[in-house]
C-alpha positions in Angstrom: -115.3 5.3 -13.9 -113.8 5.6 -17.2 -115.5 2.8 -19.2 -117.1 4.1 -22.3 -120.9 3.0 -22.1 -122.3 1.0 -24.8 -125.1 3.6 -25.1 -122.5 6.7 -25.7 -120.7 5.0 -28.4 -124.1 3.8 -30.1 -125.4 7.4 -29.8 -122.2 8.8 -31.3 -122.6 6.2 -34.1 -126.3 7.3 -34.8 -125.0 10.9 -34.8 -122.5 10.2 -37.5 -124.8 8.0 -39.5 -127.6 10.6 -39.6 -125.0 13.3 -40.7 -123.2 11.4 -43.6 -125.1 8.4 -44.2 -123.3 5.2 -45.4 -121.3 7.3 -48.2 -118.0 8.9 -47.3 -114.6 7.9 -45.5 -114.8 5.5 -42.5 -111.9 4.7 -40.2 -111.5 2.2 -37.5 -108.6 1.6 -35.1 -108.2 -1.6 -33.5 -106.2 -1.8 -30.3 -104.9 -5.3 -29.1 -103.3 -7.0 -26.2 -102.6 -10.7 -25.4 -100.9 -12.8 -22.8 -100.9 -10.2 -20.1 -100.7 -12.9 -17.5 -102.3 -10.9 -14.8 -99.7 -7.9 -15.3 -102.4 -5.6 -13.7 -100.4 -3.7 -11.4 -97.6 -1.4 -12.1 -95.8 -2.1 -9.1 -94.4 -5.6 -7.9 -95.4 -6.6 -4.2 -91.9 -6.0 -3.2 -91.7 -2.5 -4.7 -90.5 -3.1 -7.9 -92.1 -1.5 -11.1 -93.1 -3.2 -14.4 -95.2 -2.8 -17.4 -98.8 -3.2 -16.6 -102.6 -2.4 -17.8 -102.2 0.9 -15.8 -99.9 1.7 -18.4 -101.6 0.4 -21.5 -104.4 2.4 -20.4 -102.8 5.8 -20.8 -102.2 4.8 -24.5 -105.6 3.4 -24.9 -107.1 6.6 -23.5 -104.7 8.9 -25.7 -105.8 6.8 -29.0 -109.7 7.3 -28.1 -109.1 11.0 -27.7 -107.0 11.3 -30.8 -109.3 8.9 -33.1 -112.7 9.3 -31.4 -113.8 6.8 -29.0 -116.7 5.7 -31.3 -113.9 4.7 -33.7 -111.8 2.3 -31.5 -112.3 -1.2 -30.7 -110.1 -2.5 -27.9 -109.5 -6.4 -27.8 -107.4 -9.1 -25.8 -106.4 -12.4 -27.3 -106.3 -14.3 -24.2 -104.0 -15.6 -21.2 -105.6 -13.1 -18.7 -106.3 -15.2 -15.6 -102.8 -16.8 -14.8 -99.3 -15.5 -13.9 -99.3 -13.3 -10.9 -100.6 -13.3 -7.3 -103.3 -10.9 -8.2 -104.9 -13.5 -10.4 -104.5 -16.1 -8.2 -106.0 -14.3 -5.2 -109.2 -13.7 -7.0 -109.2 -17.0 -8.6 -109.0 -19.1 -5.6 -108.8 -17.0 -2.2 -111.6 -14.2 -2.9 -114.3 -16.1 -4.7 -117.2 -14.2 -3.6 -116.2 -10.6 -4.7 -116.5 -9.6 -8.6 -113.4 -10.8 -10.0 -110.7 -8.1 -10.4 -109.9 -9.1 -13.9 -113.5 -8.5 -14.7 -113.6 -4.9 -13.1 -110.3 -4.0 -14.8 -111.7 -5.1 -18.2 -114.8 -2.7 -17.6 -112.7 0.1 -16.4 -110.7 0.0 -19.8 -113.7 -0.4 -21.9 -112.4 -3.7 -23.3 -114.9 -4.9 -26.0 -114.3 -8.4 -26.6 -111.6 -11.3 -25.3 -110.6 -14.5 -26.6 -110.4 -17.4 -24.1 -106.7 -18.5 -23.6 -105.4 -22.0 -22.5 -104.1 -20.5 -19.1 -107.6 -19.2 -18.6 -108.9 -22.6 -19.0 -106.2 -23.9 -16.8 -107.7 -22.1 -13.8 -110.7 -24.5 -13.9 -114.3 -24.6 -14.4 -115.2 -22.7 -11.2 -113.1 -19.8 -12.0 -113.5 -19.6 -15.7 -117.2 -20.1 -15.5 -117.7 -17.3 -12.9 -115.5 -15.0 -14.9 -117.6 -15.6 -18.2 -120.8 -14.9 -16.2 -119.4 -11.6 -14.7 -118.0 -10.5 -17.9 -121.3 -11.2 -19.6 -123.2 -8.9 -17.3 -120.6 -6.1 -18.0 -121.5 -6.6 -21.8 -117.9 -8.0 -22.4 -117.9 -11.4 -24.4 -115.3 -14.2 -23.4 -115.0 -15.5 -27.2 -114.1 -19.2 -28.1 -115.8 -20.5 -31.2 -113.9 -23.7 -31.6 -114.8 -24.8 -28.0 -118.1 -27.1 -28.3 -120.0 -28.6 -25.4 -120.3 -32.4 -25.7 -123.9 -32.7 -24.6 -125.5 -30.4 -27.4 -122.8 -29.4 -29.9 -123.2 -25.7 -29.2 -120.2 -23.5 -28.4 -119.2 -23.4 -24.9 -118.3 -19.6 -24.8 -119.9 -17.3 -27.8 -118.2 -17.5 -31.0 -118.7 -13.9 -32.1 -119.9 -10.1 -31.3 -120.9 -7.5 -33.8 -120.0 -3.9 -33.1 -120.8 -0.7 -34.8 -117.7 1.6 -34.8 -116.2 4.1 -37.1 -119.5 4.1 -39.0 -119.0 0.5 -39.9 -120.4 -2.9 -38.8 -117.6 -4.9 -37.3 -117.5 -8.6 -36.8 -115.2 -10.1 -34.1 -114.8 -13.9 -34.2 -112.7 -15.4 -31.1 -111.1 -18.7 -30.8 -109.0 -20.4 -28.1 -106.0 -22.6 -28.5 -107.0 -26.0 -30.4 -104.3 -27.8 -28.5 -106.0 -27.9 -25.0 -106.0 -31.4 -24.9 -102.1 -31.6 -24.8 -101.9 -28.8 -22.1 -104.5 -29.8 -19.8 -106.2 -32.8 -18.0 -109.8 -33.3 -19.4 -111.1 -32.8 -15.7 -110.1 -29.1 -16.2 -112.3 -28.7 -19.4 -114.7 -31.6 -18.9 -117.8 -31.3 -21.3 -116.0 -29.4 -23.9 -114.3 -30.4 -27.0 -111.7 -28.2 -29.1 -111.4 -27.9 -32.9 -108.4 -27.1 -35.1 -108.7 -23.8 -36.8 -107.6 -24.8 -40.0 -110.9 -25.6 -41.5 -113.3 -24.4 -39.0 -112.2 -20.6 -39.4 -113.1 -20.3 -43.0 -116.4 -22.0 -42.6 -117.3 -19.6 -39.6 -116.3 -16.5 -41.5 -118.1 -17.2 -44.6 -121.1 -18.3 -42.3 -121.1 -15.4 -39.9 -120.3 -12.8 -42.7 -123.6 -14.1 -44.7 -125.5 -13.6 -41.5 -124.1 -10.2 -40.3 -123.2 -8.6 -43.3 -120.1 -6.7 -41.8 -117.8 -4.2 -43.2 -114.8 -5.3 -41.2 -114.1 -8.8 -39.8 -111.5 -9.4 -37.2 -110.4 -12.5 -35.6 -109.1 -12.7 -32.0 -107.4 -16.1 -31.6 -105.2 -17.6 -28.7 -102.9 -19.3 -31.1 -99.3 -18.6 -31.7 -98.0 -17.1 -35.1 -96.2 -20.5 -36.0 -94.3 -21.3 -39.1 -97.1 -20.9 -41.6 -96.7 -24.5 -42.8 -99.6 -26.0 -41.2 -97.4 -28.2 -39.0 -98.3 -26.7 -35.5 -101.8 -27.3 -34.1 -101.1 -24.6 -31.2 -99.6 -22.1 -33.5 -102.0 -21.6 -36.5 -102.2 -17.8 -36.6 -99.9 -17.5 -39.8 -101.5 -20.5 -41.4 -104.7 -18.4 -41.2 -103.3 -15.1 -42.0 -101.9 -16.9 -45.2 -105.1 -18.8 -46.3 -108.3 -17.1 -45.1 -110.5 -15.2 -47.4 -112.6 -12.0 -46.0 -110.6 -11.2 -42.9 -109.1 -7.9 -42.2 -107.1 -8.6 -39.1 -106.0 -11.6 -37.1 -105.0 -10.8 -33.6 -103.0 -13.6 -32.2 -101.2 -14.6 -28.9 -99.8 -17.8 -26.9 -96.2 -17.8 -28.0 -95.3 -14.4 -26.5 -93.6 -13.5 -29.8 -94.5 -9.8 -30.9 -94.9 -9.4 -34.8 -96.8 -7.9 -37.3 -97.6 -8.7 -40.7 -99.6 -7.3 -43.4 -100.5 -7.3 -47.3 -103.0 -5.4 -49.1 -105.9 -7.4 -47.9 -105.0 -8.7 -44.3 -102.9 -7.9 -41.3 -101.6 -10.1 -38.3 -100.9 -8.5 -34.9 -99.0 -10.4 -31.9 -98.3 -8.2 -29.0 -96.0 -10.6 -27.1 -96.8 -10.7 -23.4 -97.1 -8.9 -20.1 -98.1 -5.5 -21.5 -95.0 -4.8 -23.0 -96.6 -3.6 -26.3 -100.1 -2.5 -27.3 -100.9 -3.5 -30.9 -102.5 -1.1 -33.3 -104.3 -1.6 -36.3 -106.0 0.8 -38.7 -108.3 0.2 -41.6 -110.1 2.9 -43.9 -112.8 2.3 -46.2 -114.4 4.7 -48.8 -117.9 3.9 -49.7 -119.8 5.7 -52.6 -123.2 4.8 -53.3 -123.2 2.0 -50.7 -119.9 0.3 -52.3 -116.5 0.3 -51.1 -114.6 1.9 -53.7 -111.2 1.9 -51.7 -109.7 0.2 -48.8 -106.5 0.6 -46.8 -105.1 -1.1 -43.5 -102.1 -1.1 -41.4 -100.7 -3.0 -38.4 -98.1 -1.8 -35.8 -97.1 -2.2 -32.1 -96.6 0.6 -29.7 -93.9 0.0 -26.9 -95.3 0.5 -23.6 -93.4 2.8 -21.3 -94.0 1.3 -17.7 -93.5 4.6 -16.2 -96.6 6.3 -18.2 -99.2 5.0 -15.9 -102.6 6.0 -15.5 -102.5 7.3 -12.2 -106.3 7.7 -11.9 -106.8 3.9 -12.7 -104.0 3.3 -10.3 -105.8 5.0 -7.5 -109.1 3.3 -8.5 -107.6 -0.2 -7.8 -105.2 0.9 -5.1 -107.4 -1.0 -2.3 -107.2 -4.2 -4.7 -103.5 -3.8 -4.8 -102.8 -3.5 -1.1 -105.2 -6.5 -0.5 -103.1 -8.7 -2.8 -99.9 -7.4 -1.7 -100.8 -8.3 2.0 -101.7 -11.8 0.9 -98.5 -12.2 -1.3 -96.2 -11.0 1.2 -97.2 -13.2 4.2 -94.5 -15.4 5.6 -94.5 -19.2 4.6 -91.0 -20.4 6.2 -87.5 -20.0 5.9 -84.8 -20.7 3.3 -81.1 -21.5 4.5 -79.3 -20.5 1.1 -80.0 -18.7 -2.2 -81.5 -20.8 -4.8 -81.1 -20.0 -8.7 -83.3 -21.9 -11.0 -80.7 -21.7 -13.8 -78.7 -24.2 -12.0 -81.3 -26.6 -13.1 -79.6 -26.7 -16.6 -76.2 -28.1 -15.4 -77.4 -30.9 -13.1 -78.8 -31.7 -9.7 -80.2 -28.3 -8.3 -81.7 -27.2 -5.1 -84.5 -25.7 -7.2 -85.8 -28.9 -8.9 -85.0 -31.0 -6.1 -87.4 -29.2 -4.0 -90.1 -30.0 -6.5 -89.0 -33.5 -6.7 -89.1 -33.9 -3.0 -92.7 -32.5 -2.8 -94.0 -34.6 -5.6 -92.7 -37.8 -4.1 -94.0 -36.9 -0.6 -97.4 -35.9 -1.8 -97.7 -39.0 -4.1 -95.8 -42.0 -2.7 -94.4 -42.6 -6.2 -91.4 -44.6 -7.1 -89.9 -42.0 -8.8 -90.6 -38.3 -10.0 -90.1 -36.3 -13.2 -89.8 -32.3 -12.9 -88.4 -29.7 -15.0 -87.4 -26.1 -14.4 -90.2 -23.8 -15.1 -88.5 -20.4 -14.1 -85.8 -19.7 -16.6 -83.5 -17.5 -14.5 -85.1 -16.6 -11.3 -83.6 -16.3 -7.7 -85.1 -17.0 -4.4 -83.1 -15.3 -2.0 -82.0 -16.9 1.5 -83.9 -15.8 4.5 -87.9 -15.5 4.8 -89.9 -17.3 2.2 -93.0 -15.5 1.3 -96.2 -16.7 -0.8 -94.9 -14.4 -3.7 -91.7 -16.8 -3.9 -94.1 -19.6 -4.6 -94.6 -18.0 -7.8 -90.8 -18.1 -8.8 -90.5 -21.6 -7.6 -93.7 -22.8 -9.4 -95.1 -20.3 -11.6 -98.1 -22.5 -13.2 -101.4 -23.8 -12.0 -100.4 -27.6 -12.6 -101.6 -30.4 -10.7 -99.7 -33.7 -9.6 -100.5 -36.7 -11.2 -99.1 -40.2 -11.1 -98.8 -42.4 -14.3 -97.9 -46.0 -14.5 -95.0 -46.7 -16.7 -92.5 -49.8 -17.4 -88.8 -49.2 -16.7 -88.1 -49.2 -20.3 -90.5 -46.3 -20.9 -88.9 -44.5 -18.1 -85.5 -44.8 -19.7 -86.9 -43.8 -23.1 -88.5 -40.8 -21.6 -85.3 -39.7 -20.0 -83.5 -40.1 -23.3 -85.9 -38.0 -25.0 -85.6 -35.2 -22.5 -81.9 -35.1 -22.7 -81.8 -35.2 -26.3 -83.9 -32.0 -26.2 -81.5 -30.8 -23.7 -78.0 -31.7 -25.0 -76.1 -31.1 -28.0 -74.5 -34.0 -29.9 -71.2 -35.0 -29.2 -69.7 -33.5 -32.3 -71.1 -30.1 -31.5 -68.9 -27.3 -30.2 -71.5 -27.1 -27.3 -72.6 -29.4 -24.6 -76.0 -27.8 -24.2 -78.2 -27.6 -27.1 -78.2 -23.8 -27.7 -78.0 -21.4 -30.7 -77.7 -17.9 -31.2 -80.4 -16.2 -32.8 -82.8 -13.2 -32.9 -85.5 -13.4 -30.2 -88.5 -12.2 -31.7 -89.8 -11.5 -27.9 -87.4 -8.7 -27.5 -85.8 -8.1 -30.9 -82.5 -8.8 -29.5 -79.8 -11.3 -30.7 -78.3 -13.6 -28.3 -77.8 -17.3 -27.1 -80.9 -19.4 -26.3 -82.0 -23.0 -25.7 -83.1 -24.5 -29.0 -85.9 -26.2 -27.2 -88.1 -25.1 -24.3 -86.4 -25.5 -21.2 -89.7 -26.4 -19.3 -89.6 -29.6 -21.1 -86.2 -30.6 -19.7 -87.2 -33.3 -17.2 -84.9 -34.8 -14.9 -85.8 -37.7 -12.4 -85.6 -38.4 -8.7 -86.1 -41.4 -6.8 -83.6 -43.2 -8.8 -79.8 -43.0 -9.3 -78.3 -42.5 -13.1 -75.9 -41.0 -15.2 -76.0 -38.9 -18.6 -73.1 -39.1 -20.9 -72.5 -36.2 -23.1 -70.3 -38.1 -25.2 -73.0 -40.2 -26.4 -75.6 -39.9 -29.0 -79.3 -39.1 -28.4 -80.9 -42.6 -27.2 -77.6 -43.7 -25.8 -76.8 -41.4 -22.8 -78.7 -42.4 -19.8 -77.8 -45.3 -17.5 -80.1 -46.2 -14.8 -78.1 -47.7 -11.7 -81.0 -48.3 -9.3 -83.3 -46.9 -7.0 -82.4 -44.3 -4.1 -83.7 -46.9 -1.6 -81.4 -49.5 -2.9 -83.9 -51.3 -5.0 -82.9 -52.6 -8.5 -84.3 -51.0 -11.6 -86.0 -53.5 -13.8 -86.7 -52.4 -17.5 -89.5 -54.6 -17.6 -91.2 -54.0 -14.5 -94.0 -51.5 -13.8 -93.6 -48.1 -11.7 -95.5 -45.4 -10.3 -94.4 -41.9 -11.6 -95.1 -38.6 -10.2 -95.4 -35.8 -12.9 -97.3 -32.6 -13.8 -100.6 -32.6 -15.2 -99.3 -30.9 -18.2 -96.8 -33.8 -18.8 -99.5 -36.4 -17.9 -101.6 -34.8 -20.7 -99.1 -35.4 -23.4 -97.6 -32.0 -22.9 -94.0 -31.7 -24.5 -94.2 -35.1 -26.3 -92.1 -36.9 -23.5 -94.5 -39.5 -22.8 -96.0 -39.9 -26.6 -92.6 -39.4 -28.7 -90.1 -40.2 -25.8 -91.8 -43.1 -23.9 -93.6 -44.3 -26.8 -97.1 -44.4 -25.3 -100.0 -43.8 -27.5 -101.8 -40.7 -27.0 -105.0 -42.3 -26.4 -103.5 -44.6 -23.8 -102.3 -42.1 -21.5 -105.3 -41.3 -19.6 -105.7 -45.1 -18.8 -102.1 -44.9 -17.3 -103.0 -42.3 -14.9 -103.4 -43.9 -11.3 -103.6 -41.0 -9.3 -104.8 -37.1 -9.3 -103.6 -34.6 -6.5 -103.8 -30.9 -5.6 -101.9 -28.1 -7.6 -98.2 -28.5 -7.3 -97.7 -24.9 -6.2 -100.2 -25.6 -3.4 -98.4 -28.7 -2.5 -95.1 -26.8 -2.3 -96.6 -24.1 -0.1 -98.0 -26.7 2.2 -94.8 -28.5 2.6 -92.8 -25.2 3.3 -95.4 -24.4 5.8 -95.4 -27.6 7.6 -91.5 -27.9 7.7 -90.8 -24.1 8.3 -87.0 -24.5 7.2 -86.0 -25.5 3.7 -82.4 -26.6 4.3 -79.6 -28.7 3.0 -81.2 -31.8 4.3 -84.4 -31.2 2.4 -82.8 -30.3 -1.0 -80.0 -32.9 -0.7 -81.6 -36.0 0.7 -80.0 -38.7 -1.6 -81.9 -41.3 0.2 -85.2 -39.9 -1.2 -83.9 -38.2 -4.3 -81.2 -40.5 -5.5 -78.7 -38.8 -7.7 -77.8 -38.0 -11.2 -74.9 -36.4 -13.1 -73.7 -35.6 -16.3 -70.5 -37.7 -17.1 -67.5 -37.8 -17.9 -67.7 -35.3 -15.0 -64.7 -33.1 -15.9 -65.4 -32.9 -19.5 -69.1 -32.1 -19.0 -68.6 -29.6 -16.2 -66.2 -27.6 -18.5 -68.6 -27.6 -21.4 -71.7 -26.7 -19.4 -69.8 -23.7 -17.5 -68.8 -22.6 -21.1 -72.4 -22.7 -22.4 -73.8 -21.5 -19.1 -71.8 -18.3 -19.4 -73.0 -17.8 -23.1 -76.7 -18.1 -21.9 -76.6 -15.9 -18.6 -73.3 -14.3 -18.5 -70.3 -14.6 -16.2 -71.3 -15.6 -12.8 
């Protein structure tokens, strides 16, 4: 196995120390990944290729050879355990073996990993098991802002000290502070999460006094953000601009690769899915025990998917074949191609399938759902388990929430306000042309996050593109013929993310105070992907009758129809090109 043992590194450090003492020039290289989302294998299960940890490791090995393994730290900033069939298989199917993720981290010689919100999303049985297995391998899962509710101690370790490059290095890890808005409390029971704005500096001061490090690194699963203190889940730039005594901030979460640096601190965000490897370098010159000069730099190394560590691929080949066989097993049949982008222009087979499953599983009066795959395709023919990840890529559970008719209408108005431009705008969809920091390319994109574009099923309604925000939605009645009463109460099916306040549709849209949402929850059900899988398995064929049953789904459309269709077609072409 290729992992550099702790003993080897420590011995090398002792040799260097014995030869040169503390005085002299000391160099440290920090390698960083984040939001890999289980892009572990270089091959998709249907034969395609992609960036992967197999490719990342070839770069890691080359840096270790060039700089000396004793001078390199490898750190991940979280969101490791969700996003691919491989993670799903070892999270929920094979729960007895040592988790594949743990073995991969050990093979590559990762030194520390911050806990991501999607790692917590897997649930206590998964992340507790992974935490324990990582600990046995000597790799800490770090989250210094996640505290136990029973004794006030951190649920995961907050930090670890390393000896590298002839220096003492303090690594402090944090998870996303906005977990409550992402996940239902049942998933993170017994834990509370704190913002990093005030906590991080206190921790830095306390831990630096305790450990007396030469270099201090923060690995945080928090997005880069704006740097104005306005975003609780994207605080990295806030910390970069305000922290004292920190050399590197390794951040994550928003999938936006970027680097920043000044004379005293650097920030690295590698984006997502192993497309880039972050690299930070720091040099300290020490004379008579004191630092006389200091320099640092930060950059991103593009990862070539073809430059794979073939030895690593061979080592994990059996795991790949196991996951491949699981992923390609037949679930059912589909009688037509489904394109997820169709969801942005009106009722679509894609979202209608999700609505159908949510209504059937919950018995709710109506359902809210949004597109979760931006531009995916599920081809007609055999549906395999891997297709479930295109239909539903996240581990959200199904909830029902009690809402009034008025709140339902306000909720939808808020959703379509994020989705549609104002009448005087030249566009129908709320889109803009901008540089995408995730790929450094300029193009058209939605101004807001598409996974918050909820539509409703179980009712009939129209959305008028000529009206202003708050005046667009007209609810005509229920699909089964019942009248819709703005003062009556209804049971509404939605994701656990939405029922936790995610996207602000319940709070800012429906106007339900955040503290009241949990009391509105009337039902909790299994994961929606599992429900879709069971629905298709039982039915066998997903056809016209399934996805267009107006007696169940009702109907909604943009109006005036001709005007809306013209504007939507024009904007869809800007977003996705000519059909």
